C-alpha positions as CSV (number, residue, x, y, z in Angstrom):
1,X,0.0,0.0,0.0
2,X,1.2,3.5,-0.9
3,X,4.3,2.3,-2.7
4,X,3.4,4.2,-5.9
5,X,2.6,7.3,-3.9
6,X,5.8,7.1,-2.0
7,X,7.9,6.8,-5.2
8,X,6.1,9.8,-6.7
9,X,6.6,11.9,-3.6
10,X,10.2,11.0,-3.5
11,X,10.5,12.1,-7.2
12,X,8.9,15.4,-6.4
13,X,11.3,16.1,-3.5
14,X,14.4,15.0,-5.5
15,X,13.6,17.5,-8.2
16,X,13.9,20.2,-5.6
17,X,17.2,18.9,-4.4
18,X,20.2,21.1,-4.9
19,X,18.3,24.3,-5.0
20,X,19.5,26.9,-2.6
21,X,16.2,28.8,-2.7
22,X,12.7,27.9,-4.0
23,X,11.2,30.2,-6.6
24,X,7.4,30.5,-7.2
25,X,7.8,28.4,-10.3
26,X,9.5,25.6,-8.3
27,X,6.6,25.6,-5.9
28,X,4.0,25.6,-8.7
29,X,5.7,22.7,-10.4
30,X,6.0,20.7,-7.1
31,X,2.4,21.3,-6.2
32,X,1.2,20.1,-9.7
33,X,3.2,16.9,-9.3
34,X,1.9,16.5,-5.7
35,X,-1.7,17.0,-6.7
36,X,-1.4,14.5,-9.6
37,X,0.2,12.0,-7.2
38,X,-2.6,12.3,-4.7
39,X,-5.4,12.0,-7.3
40,X,-3.7,8.9,-8.9
41,X,-3.7,7.4,-5.4
42,X,-7.5,7.8,-5.4
43,X,-7.6,10.6,-2.8
44,X,-10.9,12.5,-2.8
45,X,-10.6,15.5,-5.2
46,X,-11.8,18.1,-2.8
47,X,-9.5,16.7,-0.1
48,X,-6.5,16.8,-2.4
49,X,-7.4,20.4,-3.4
50,X,-7.5,21.6,0.2
51,X,-4.4,19.7,1.0
52,X,-2.4,21.3,-1.8
53,X,-3.7,24.7,-0.8
54,X,-2.4,24.3,2.7
55,X,1.0,23.0,1.6
56,X,1.4,25.8,-1.0
57,X,0.6,28.5,1.6
58,X,3.2,27.1,4.1
59,X,5.8,26.5,1.4
60,X,5.5,30.0,0.0
61,X,5.4,31.8,3.4
62,X,8.1,29.8,5.2
63,X,11.5,31.4,5.6
64,X,14.5,29.9,3.9
65,X,16.4,27.7,6.4
66,X,20.1,27.4,5.9
67,X,20.4,24.2,7.8
68,X,18.2,22.1,5.5
69,X,17.6,22.0,1.7
70,X,14.3,23.2,0.1
71,X,13.3,19.6,-0.6
72,X,13.6,18.7,3.1
73,X,11.6,21.7,4.0
74,X,8.8,20.8,1.6
75,X,9.0,17.2,2.7
76,X,8.5,18.2,6.4
77,X,5.5,20.4,5.4
78,X,3.9,17.5,3.5
79,X,4.5,15.1,6.4
80,X,2.9,17.5,8.9
81,X,-0.1,18.1,6.6
82,X,-0.6,14.4,6.0
83,X,-0.7,13.8,9.7
84,X,-3.2,16.7,10.1
85,X,-5.3,15.3,7.2
86,X,-5.7,11.9,8.9
87,X,-6.6,13.5,12.2
88,X,-5.7,12.7,15.8
89,X,-5.6,9.1,17.0
90,X,-8.9,8.0,18.5
91,X,-8.6,5.2,21.1
92,X,-11.3,2.6,21.5
93,X,-13.9,3.6,24.1
94,X,-14.1,1.1,27.0
95,X,-17.1,1.6,29.4
96,X,-16.2,1.9,33.1
97,X,-19.2,-0.3,33.7
98,X,-19.0,-3.6,31.9
99,X,-19.8,-4.9,29.4
100,X,-18.5,-2.6,26.7
101,X,-20.6,-3.3,23.5
102,X,-19.0,-2.8,20.1
103,X,-21.2,-3.1,17.0
104,X,-19.3,-4.0,13.8
105,X,-20.9,-3.1,10.5
106,X,-19.8,-3.4,6.9
107,X,-20.5,-4.6,3.4
108,X,-19.8,-8.2,2.3
109,X,-16.2,-8.6,1.3
110,X,-14.9,-5.9,3.5
111,X,-13.4,-8.4,6.0
112,X,-15.8,-7.6,8.8
113,X,-16.0,-11.1,10.3
114,X,-12.3,-11.6,10.3
115,X,-11.8,-8.1,11.7
116,X,-14.2,-8.9,14.5
117,X,-12.0,-11.7,15.6
118,X,-8.8,-9.6,15.1
119,X,-10.2,-6.9,17.4
120,X,-11.2,-9.5,20.0
121,X,-7.7,-11.0,19.9
122,X,-6.1,-7.5,20.2
123,X,-8.2,-6.8,23.3
124,X,-7.6,-10.2,24.8
125,X,-4.5,-9.1,26.6
126,X,-6.3,-6.7,28.9
127,X,-10.0,-7.8,28.6
128,X,-12.1,-10.9,28.2
129,X,-14.0,-10.3,24.9
130,X,-16.9,-12.2,23.5
131,X,-17.7,-12.3,19.7
132,X,-21.3,-12.7,18.8
133,X,-22.6,-14.1,15.5
134,X,-25.4,-11.7,14.4
135,X,-25.2,-12.5,10.6
136,X,-28.0,-15.1,10.4
137,X,-28.6,-14.7,6.6
138,X,-25.3,-15.4,4.9
139,X,-24.6,-19.2,4.6
140,X,-21.9,-20.4,7.0
141,X,-21.3,-16.9,8.5
142,X,-21.9,-18.3,12.0
143,X,-19.5,-21.2,11.4
144,X,-16.9,-18.9,9.9
145,X,-16.9,-16.7,13.0
146,X,-16.9,-19.8,15.3
147,X,-13.8,-21.3,13.5
148,X,-11.9,-18.0,13.6
149,X,-12.7,-17.4,17.3
150,X,-11.6,-20.9,18.2
151,X,-8.3,-20.3,16.3
152,X,-7.7,-17.0,18.1
153,X,-8.8,-18.5,21.4
154,X,-11.5,-16.0,22.1
155,X,-15.1,-16.6,23.4
156,X,-17.9,-17.1,20.9
157,X,-21.7,-16.9,21.1
158,X,-24.0,-18.1,18.4
159,X,-27.8,-18.7,17.8
160,X,-27.5,-22.4,18.6
161,X,-26.5,-21.4,22.2
162,X,-29.7,-19.5,22.9
163,X,-31.6,-22.3,24.5
164,X,-28.9,-22.7,27.1
165,X,-28.8,-19.0,28.1
166,X,-32.4,-17.7,28.1
167,X,-35.0,-19.0,30.5
168,X,-38.4,-20.4,29.6
169,X,-39.9,-17.4,31.3
170,X,-38.7,-15.3,28.4
171,X,-42.1,-16.2,26.7
172,X,-43.8,-13.9,29.3
173,X,-41.7,-11.0,28.1
174,X,-41.9,-11.8,24.4
175,X,-44.3,-14.5,23.1
176,X,-42.4,-14.5,19.8
177,X,-39.1,-15.1,21.6
178,X,-40.7,-17.7,23.8
179,X,-41.9,-19.6,20.7
180,X,-38.5,-19.5,19.1
181,X,-36.8,-20.8,22.2
182,X,-39.4,-23.6,22.5
183,X,-38.7,-24.6,18.9
184,X,-34.9,-24.6,19.5
185,X,-35.3,-26.8,22.6
186,X,-37.5,-29.2,20.8
187,X,-35.1,-29.4,17.8
188,X,-37.3,-27.5,15.5
189,X,-36.3,-25.4,12.5
190,X,-37.2,-22.0,13.8
191,X,-34.6,-19.4,13.2
192,X,-34.1,-16.9,16.0
193,X,-33.9,-13.3,15.1
194,X,-30.9,-11.1,15.7
195,X,-32.3,-9.3,18.7
196,X,-32.8,-12.7,20.5
197,X,-29.2,-13.5,19.8
198,X,-27.9,-10.2,21.1
199,X,-30.0,-10.5,24.3
200,X,-28.7,-14.1,24.8
201,X,-25.2,-12.9,24.3
202,X,-25.5,-10.3,27.1
203,X,-26.8,-13.0,29.5
204,X,-24.0,-15.3,28.5
205,X,-21.4,-12.5,29.0
206,X,-22.7,-11.9,32.5
207,X,-22.3,-15.5,33.5
208,X,-18.8,-15.9,31.9
209,X,-17.2,-12.6,33.0
210,X,-16.9,-11.2,29.4
211,X,-16.4,-7.5,29.8
212,X,-16.4,-6.7,26.0
213,X,-19.1,-7.9,23.6
214,X,-18.3,-7.5,19.9
215,X,-21.3,-8.0,17.5
216,X,-20.6,-9.3,14.1
217,X,-23.6,-8.0,12.2
218,X,-24.9,-9.0,8.8
219,X,-23.4,-7.5,5.6
220,X,-24.8,-7.0,2.1
221,X,-23.4,-6.7,-1.4
222,X,-24.8,-3.2,-1.3
223,X,-26.5,-0.8,1.1
224,X,-30.2,-1.4,1.4
225,X,-33.1,-0.6,3.7
226,X,-33.2,-4.1,5.2
227,X,-29.6,-3.9,6.2
228,X,-29.9,-0.5,7.7
229,X,-33.1,-1.4,9.5
230,X,-31.6,-4.4,11.2
231,X,-28.5,-2.4,12.3
232,X,-30.7,0.3,13.7
233,X,-32.8,-2.2,15.6
234,X,-29.7,-3.7,17.3
235,X,-28.4,-0.3,18.2
236,X,-31.8,0.7,19.7
237,X,-32.2,-2.5,21.8
238,X,-28.6,-2.6,23.0
239,X,-27.0,0.8,22.7
240,X,-23.4,0.2,21.7
241,X,-20.5,2.1,23.2
242,X,-18.7,1.9,19.8
243,X,-20.3,1.7,16.3
244,X,-17.5,0.7,14.0
245,X,-17.6,0.4,10.2
246,X,-15.2,-2.0,8.5
247,X,-14.3,-0.7,5.1
248,X,-12.1,-2.3,2.4
249,X,-9.3,0.3,1.6
250,X,-8.8,-1.3,-1.8
251,X,-12.2,0.0,-3.0
252,X,-10.9,3.5,-3.0
253,X,-13.6,6.2,-3.0
254,X,-16.4,3.6,-2.6
255,X,-15.1,3.1,0.9
256,X,-15.6,6.8,1.6
257,X,-19.1,6.7,0.1
258,X,-20.0,3.7,2.2
259,X,-18.8,5.4,5.3
260,X,-20.9,8.4,4.6
261,X,-24.1,6.3,4.1
262,X,-23.6,4.2,7.3
263,X,-22.8,7.3,9.3
264,X,-26.0,9.1,8.3
265,X,-28.1,6.2,9.9
266,X,-25.9,4.9,12.7
267,X,-23.8,7.9,13.8
268,X,-20.6,5.9,13.6
269,X,-17.9,6.3,16.2
270,X,-15.0,4.9,14.3
271,X,-13.7,3.0,11.2
272,X,-11.4,0.1,10.6
273,X,-9.5,0.0,7.3
274,X,-8.8,-3.5,6.0
275,X,-6.2,-4.7,3.5
276,X,-3.8,-1.9,4.0
277,X,-1.1,-4.4,3.2
278,X,-2.5,-4.8,-0.3
279,X,-1.3,-3.1,-3.5
280,X,-4.2,-0.7,-3.9
281,X,-3.7,3.0,-4.2
282,X,-4.9,3.6,-0.7
283,X,-6.5,7.1,-1.1
284,X,-9.4,6.1,1.2
285,X,-7.0,6.0,4.2
286,X,-6.1,9.7,3.5
287,X,-9.6,10.9,2.5
288,X,-12.0,9.2,4.8
289,X,-11.4,11.2,8.0
290,X,-11.4,14.5,6.1
291,X,-14.6,13.7,4.1
292,X,-16.7,12.0,6.9
293,X,-15.2,13.3,10.1
294,X,-15.1,9.7,11.4
295,X,-11.8,8.7,13.0
296,X,-9.9,5.7,11.8
297,X,-9.3,3.6,14.9
298,X,-7.6,0.5,13.5
299,X,-5.9,-0.8,10.4
300,X,-5.8,-4.4,9.1
301,X,-2.4,-5.2,7.8
302,X,-2.6,-8.9,7.0
303,X,-4.8,-11.9,6.8
304,X,-3.9,-13.5,10.1
305,X,-5.9,-12.8,13.2
306,X,-3.0,-11.0,14.8
307,X,-2.7,-8.5,11.9
308,X,-4.5,-5.6,13.3
309,X,-2.9,-2.4,14.7
310,X,-4.1,0.8,16.2
311,X,-4.2,3.5,13.4
312,X,-1.5,6.1,13.9
313,X,-1.5,9.1,11.5
314,X,2.2,9.7,12.3
315,X,3.2,6.2,11.5
316,X,1.1,6.1,8.4
317,X,2.5,9.4,7.2
318,X,6.0,8.2,7.9
319,X,5.5,5.1,5.7
320,X,4.0,7.2,2.9
321,X,7.0,9.6,3.0
322,X,9.5,6.7,3.1
323,X,10.6,7.6,6.6
324,X,9.9,4.1,8.0
325,X,8.0,3.3,11.1
326,X,10.2,3.6,14.2
327,X,7.4,2.8,16.7
328,X,6.3,-0.2,14.8
329,X,9.8,-1.4,14.4
330,X,10.4,-1.0,18.2
331,X,7.3,-3.1,18.9
332,X,8.6,-5.9,16.7
333,X,12.1,-5.7,18.2
334,X,10.6,-6.0,21.6
335,X,8.4,-9.0,20.6
336,X,11.5,-10.7,19.1
337,X,13.2,-10.4,22.5
338,X,16.0,-8.0,21.4
339,X,17.2,-5.9,24.4
340,X,18.9,-2.5,24.7
341,X,22.2,-4.1,25.7
342,X,22.3,-6.0,22.4
343,X,22.6,-2.8,20.4
344,X,26.3,-2.1,20.4
345,X,28.0,1.2,19.9
346,X,28.0,2.2,16.2
347,X,31.8,2.4,16.2
348,X,32.1,-1.2,17.1
349,X,29.4,-2.3,14.7
350,X,31.1,-0.3,11.8
351,X,34.4,-2.0,12.6
352,X,33.2,-5.5,13.4
353,X,30.2,-5.8,11.2
354,X,30.9,-9.1,9.4
355,X,28.8,-11.9,7.8
356,X,28.5,-13.7,11.2
357,X,26.7,-10.6,12.5
358,X,24.6,-10.4,9.3
359,X,23.5,-14.0,9.7
360,X,22.3,-13.2,13.3
361,X,20.4,-10.2,11.9
362,X,18.7,-12.4,9.4
363,X,17.7,-14.9,12.1
364,X,16.3,-12.0,14.2
365,X,14.3,-10.7,11.2
366,X,12.6,-14.1,10.8
367,X,11.3,-13.8,14.4
368,X,9.9,-10.3,13.7
369,X,7.3,-11.3,11.1
370,X,6.9,-10.8,7.4
371,X,10.1,-9.6,5.9
372,X,8.6,-7.0,3.6
373,X,6.7,-5.4,6.5
374,X,9.8,-5.2,8.7
375,X,11.9,-3.7,5.9
376,X,9.3,-1.0,5.2
377,X,9.6,0.1,8.9
378,X,13.4,0.7,8.7
379,X,14.4,4.3,7.7
380,X,16.7,4.3,4.7
381,X,16.3,0.6,3.9
382,X,14.4,1.4,0.7
383,X,17.6,2.9,-0.6
384,X,19.4,-0.4,-0.5
385,X,18.8,-2.4,-3.7
386,X,17.5,-5.9,-2.9
387,X,16.6,-5.1,0.6
388,X,13.7,-2.8,-0.1
389,X,10.2,-3.8,1.1
390,X,9.0,-4.5,-2.5
391,X,12.1,-6.7,-3.1
392,X,11.9,-8.6,0.1
393,X,10.6,-12.2,0.3
394,X,11.0,-15.1,2.7
395,X,12.7,-17.3,0.1
396,X,15.3,-14.6,-0.6
397,X,16.1,-14.5,3.2
398,X,16.5,-18.2,3.3
399,X,18.8,-18.2,0.3
400,X,20.9,-15.4,2.0
401,X,21.2,-17.5,5.1
402,X,22.2,-20.6,3.1
403,X,24.9,-18.6,1.4
404,X,26.5,-17.4,4.6
405,X,26.1,-20.8,6.3
406,X,28.1,-22.3,3.3
407,X,31.1,-20.1,4.1
408,X,34.0,-20.9,6.4
409,X,34.3,-19.0,9.7
410,X,37.3,-17.2,8.3
411,X,35.2,-16.1,5.2
412,X,32.4,-14.8,7.4
413,X,34.7,-12.8,9.6
414,X,36.7,-11.4,6.7
415,X,34.5,-11.2,3.5
416,X,37.2,-9.4,1.6
417,X,39.0,-12.7,1.0
418,X,36.0,-14.2,-0.9
419,X,37.3,-14.1,-4.5
420,X,36.3,-16.0,-7.6
421,X,37.0,-19.6,-6.6
422,X,35.6,-19.2,-3.1
423,X,32.4,-17.6,-4.6
424,X,31.9,-20.6,-6.9
425,X,32.4,-23.0,-4.0
426,X,29.9,-21.1,-1.8
427,X,27.4,-21.0,-4.6
428,X,27.6,-24.8,-5.1
429,X,27.4,-25.4,-1.4
430,X,24.3,-23.3,-0.9
431,X,22.5,-24.5,-4.0
432,X,22.5,-20.9,-5.5
433,X,24.5,-19.1,-8.1
434,X,27.6,-17.0,-8.1
435,X,25.4,-14.0,-9.0
436,X,23.4,-14.6,-5.8
437,X,26.7,-14.7,-3.8
438,X,27.8,-11.4,-5.4
439,X,24.5,-9.8,-4.7
440,X,24.7,-10.8,-1.0
441,X,28.2,-9.4,-0.6
442,X,27.1,-6.1,-2.3
443,X,24.2,-5.9,0.2
444,X,26.5,-6.5,3.1
445,X,28.8,-3.8,1.9
446,X,25.9,-1.3,1.7
447,X,24.7,-2.2,5.2
448,X,28.3,-1.8,6.6
449,X,28.4,1.7,5.1
450,X,25.0,2.5,6.6
451,X,26.2,1.5,10.1
452,X,29.3,3.5,9.6
453,X,27.2,6.6,9.1
454,X,26.2,6.3,12.8
455,X,29.7,6.8,14.0
456,X,30.7,10.0,15.7
457,X,29.1,12.2,18.3
458,X,25.6,11.0,19.3
459,X,25.9,7.9,17.1
460,X,25.0,5.4,19.8
461,X,21.9,7.4,20.7
462,X,20.8,7.6,17.1
463,X,21.4,3.9,16.5
464,X,19.4,2.9,19.5
465,X,16.7,5.3,18.5
466,X,16.6,3.5,15.2
467,X,15.6,0.3,17.0
468,X,13.2,2.0,19.3
469,X,15.4,2.3,22.4
470,X,16.3,5.4,24.5
471,X,13.1,7.4,23.9
């Protein structure tokens, strides 16, 4: 996501490089390119227009700074305006009096059911969530939620559990509900309505200490009166603390239009953007807050049930600008068990960075998750050919490890001795080619130079900051 936009923004800034002072013509040209880049990324037209106007005003009125180049100045302005465009972070509302009720809405294909379980898994560390199957029309929807919930080890409630949770006396309150419960207990074919399932889930949650209830409601291929009426009935019977719409970021402006339609009826409190790890243009992530006023609370960044993260405008803007994601990298480093004491001084790394150390880094990367995602978080890594996020893949990492493991200890510690005959032997031993060996050695040399750039005053602090320590 945003790779095309990132490349185009980089091209805009590089054109400004080397200029001691920006002329009005330079700014006009940069703004035209910037506007075109945003529109090609499927950013809403009005949003792009307002964004360009703000950047132009700041770029034209700012004083020339001698310490940075004009391209860096424009880059900083664009970054700040991107953060402003996506709005302030909006944390999930948790009621002080349990249970907290979260209603999940969305169209079919948006990833709503999977996202429901992702959210429950994310909350599982500090809460005891319960996911509730409220989609009683789509075939196998209940079973899909049950299977995902079992895999993520979160509590599940479905319509088949109604007879166990609601008493026979429910018929006194609602004859219709009583009739349905009677049919369920007798093995009949009556299908309980959504309201009955919701009420049953509340009673189940009370008995099992579930302090968060997440309702996976029905979706449709398109917005219709039946869908909206059902959602409104649920919201009226059990007022949710959060009404969250799950939208597919790959649908572009359709995601923004869907958010506007749902918001008019439900007064949404938040959005979750799915498939942000895809190859779509991603303009909805930039437009939706500005157009609808609804905050984006979470972002889906993968298919697994652990691939959901709190939406951060600063982190998203950093990725778009090619600045990496220091906070996200720090979280992955921590999860991989790397400690502050393992980050050596940059001088020592620059002098002793050999292929033994590179092998250990590859092994650490494997623990930190998908390689492409990790690479995209490291500032400057997109400048190293072969190690950029778009170039990275798990098989390449395994080949690199095999090449290093086919070397002698002397070769790993002193790569300069690896000449023609040694390279051929290493290629044969690792089942790769001499070209692959040459490519790995070139990448190693680029990384060694990158670490060398951290030498000097403050280098240790900056290196540890790179990995999320010392802040």
